[in-house]
C-alpha positions, 0 to 999 in steps of 0.5 A: 552491492546490487542496484536493488540494495543500493536503491533501498539504501537510498530510500531509507536514507532519504531526507528530502521532505524532513522539514515537513515531518513532525516526527522526522524522516523514517522511510518505511518500505519492505520489498525484494526483487522477487516480490510477487504482490505489490501493496501500495498504501498511503503512508505510515501512521505513528505506530508504524513510524515507531516500529519501522514495520509496515502495516504493523497496526490495526489496519494491517491486521485487517488487510492481512485478514482480507488477503487471507494471509498470516504475518509470516506470509505478509512480511515475506518480501519474496511474496509481498512488496510493501511500498507506500505513497509516502514513506514517512509519517506525514503528521496529524490533520483535522480528521486523521493523518495528513495525506502522504507527502507528494515528493515520495512517489514521483521520486522513488516509485518508478525506480522501484518498479523498474527493479521489480520484475516478478510482480503479478498484482498491485494492490492500490489501497486508498484514494492516493494510490488509486489517483496516482496509478489509475489517473483518469481510469479511476471512477468518480468515487473511491467506492465506484473504483473499488466496485469496478475492481475487475476493470483494472485486473490483472495489473491492479486491484483497488481497495478501500483502506482497511482502517478501523475508521472505515467501519461505517463505510464497511457497514454501508457497503456490505458487497465489499466483504461479500463479493470483493474480499473473496475475489481478492483472496482468490487472486492472492491464492492463485499467485502465491500458490 
């Protein structure tokens, strides 16, 4: 068994924060040692928890549209690696799902990144991924960070979360669809060929 398969097995068997998970542990991750684009999102919702397939919901449909890829491409682990900040559904909060559990990223991300040698671009989706990976380099707001995406290239491409709940944000910030999405698609196309 390779180091990569061993690590994936450990992640999928993880129960570190089981006592905090209302639906129990079901780590969701989709990667291969050959992934070219790494997608770092928040945490699975209830639909993804049920299916075990990352981004298997309305947010995922929006994300694939933004990227300009179909399901087959998106779920090809040699093209896209999918690693959330929290691997399991964290539970419901007052205004949507709770934040990703804080144990996951420090426990698993460095081990994963050490084995991913072919990643050309990492998409940082939402505030949790941006805070973790950009630290003090992120701007005051998520909107400013996303507007200034080119400051983080070629390593990172920060994005707002593609949730349908962000419809108001999208309408207020039409530059995202007009300027950022074409640049994102261009970056993806240049990597995937």
